[in-house]
C-alpha positions in Angstrom: 188.1 153.3 33.2 187.9 150.0 31.4 191.5 150.4 30.2 192.6 151.1 33.8 191.0 147.9 35.0 192.7 145.9 32.3 196.0 147.5 33.0 195.6 146.9 36.8 194.6 143.3 36.1 197.8 142.8 34.1 199.8 144.4 36.9 198.2 142.1 39.4 199.0 139.1 37.3 202.6 140.2 37.0 202.8 140.7 40.8 201.5 137.2 41.3 203.4 135.4 38.5 207.0 136.4 38.8 208.7 134.3 36.2 207.1 136.3 33.3 208.7 139.6 34.2 210.8 140.4 31.1 210.8 143.9 30.0 212.5 144.7 26.7 211.9 148.5 26.8 213.0 149.0 30.3 215.9 146.5 30.2 215.2 144.5 33.3 213.5 144.5 36.6 215.8 144.6 39.5 216.1 141.9 42.1 214.9 144.4 44.7 211.8 145.1 42.7 211.0 141.4 42.3 211.6 140.9 46.0 209.2 143.8 46.8 206.6 142.4 44.4 206.8 139.0 46.1 206.6 140.4 49.6 203.7 142.7 48.6 201.7 139.9 47.0 201.9 137.3 49.8 198.8 138.5 51.8 196.7 138.3 48.6 198.2 134.9 47.7 197.3 133.6 51.2 193.7 134.8 50.6 193.7 133.1 47.2 194.8 129.8 48.6 192.1 130.0 51.3 189.4 130.7 48.7 190.5 128.1 46.2 191.4 125.4 48.7 188.4 125.8 51.0 187.4 122.4 52.3 190.6 120.8 50.9 193.0 121.6 53.8 193.1 120.1 57.2 191.3 122.0 59.9 194.4 121.8 62.1 196.9 122.5 59.2 199.2 125.5 58.8 196.7 127.7 57.0 194.1 127.2 59.8 196.6 127.7 62.7 199.3 130.0 61.2 198.0 131.5 58.0 196.9 134.8 59.6 200.2 135.3 61.3 202.1 134.4 58.1 200.1 136.9 56.0 200.3 139.5 58.8 204.1 139.6 58.7 204.0 140.4 55.0 201.1 142.8 55.4 203.2 144.8 57.9 205.7 145.4 55.1 203.4 146.3 52.2 203.6 150.0 52.7 207.4 149.9 52.7 207.7 147.7 49.6 204.9 149.2 47.6 207.0 151.8 45.7 209.5 149.2 44.4 206.7 146.6 43.7 204.8 149.2 41.7 208.0 150.2 39.8 208.6 146.6 38.9 205.1 146.0 37.8 205.1 149.2 35.6 208.4 148.1 34.0 207.0 144.6 33.3 203.9 146.1 31.8 205.9 148.4 29.6 207.4 145.4 27.9 204.2 143.9 26.8 202.7 144.6 23.4 199.2 145.1 24.8 200.2 148.3 26.5 200.8 151.7 25.2 202.9 154.4 26.9 200.0 156.7 27.6 198.1 154.1 29.4 201.1 153.2 31.5 201.8 156.8 32.3 198.2 157.2 33.4 198.4 154.2 35.7 201.7 155.2 37.2 200.2 158.7 37.9 197.2 157.4 39.8 197.2 157.8 43.5 198.4 154.7 45.3 195.3 154.6 47.5 193.3 154.1 44.4 195.5 151.5 42.7 196.5 149.3 45.6 193.1 147.9 46.6 192.4 147.1 42.9 195.8 145.4 42.6 195.2 143.4 45.8 191.8 142.1 44.6 193.1 141.3 41.1 196.0 139.4 42.6 193.5 137.3 44.5 191.4 136.8 41.4 194.4 135.8 39.1 196.1 133.6 41.6 192.9 131.8 42.7 192.2 130.9 39.0 195.7 129.4 38.7 195.6 127.2 41.7 194.9 123.5 40.9 192.9 122.1 43.8 195.0 119.0 43.8 198.0 121.1 44.8 196.4 122.7 47.8 198.2 120.6 50.4 201.6 121.1 48.6 201.0 124.9 48.5 200.2 124.8 52.2 203.4 123.0 52.9 205.4 125.5 50.9 203.8 128.4 52.8 204.6 126.7 56.1 208.2 126.5 55.0 208.3 130.1 53.9 206.9 131.1 57.3 210.1 130.0 58.9 212.0 132.8 57.0 211.9 136.5 57.5 209.8 138.0 54.7 212.8 140.0 53.5 214.9 136.8 53.3 212.1 135.0 51.5 211.7 137.9 49.0 215.4 138.0 48.3 215.6 134.2 47.8 212.7 134.3 45.4 214.2 137.2 43.4 217.5 135.3 43.0 215.8 132.1 42.0 213.6 133.8 39.5 216.7 135.4 38.0 218.5 132.1 37.8 215.7 130.0 36.3 214.2 132.7 34.1 214.4 132.6 30.3 217.6 133.5 28.3 216.2 137.0 28.0 216.6 137.7 31.7 213.5 139.0 33.4 215.6 140.0 36.4 218.8 142.0 36.4 221.2 141.3 39.2 221.8 143.8 41.9 225.3 145.1 41.8 226.3 143.9 45.2 229.8 142.8 46.2 
C-alpha cells in the first residue's frame, strides 16, 4: 500500500506540474493527454491556491467571487477527461527511474474510484507546497484570465505551449492534425 501511495503521489505531481512530462519508454505524451491532465487538475489547483493563499487575496477578488464557478466548469469535465489524464500520467511515470513496470501495472489496474480521490488530494498537497505566497495575487490574475476561456480551449493552449517550451527531449508529441 505504501508503494501505491508513492506512485499516486508521483502521478499527482505529474498532473500538477506539466513541464516535466518526458517519457523515454513510451515515446511521448500526446497533446490530448496533456490537455486532459490540465483540465482534470484545475479544481484541485483552485483548492490549493485557496489553501496556500488564505488571507492573502482580496475578499472581493476573483477567487472569492468567481473561483467556485471557475473550478465547477472544470469539475464538470473531469469524468470525460479522466481516461486520457490517467493515460498521460501513467506514461509519464513509466519514464521515471523510480518506478518499476509491475508497480505501474498495479496502479493502472486499480479501479478509478479508488485512484481518483487519492490523486485529487495529492494534487492539492503537491501544488500547495509549490505556491510561493508572494505569487498569490498573480496566480489569481492568471486564473481570472483562464476563466474567460472554455476549459477545452485552455487545455489545448496549455498542451501546445508545454510542447513548445519543453526541453529538447520533447515531453509532448504533437497531434497529427491538419
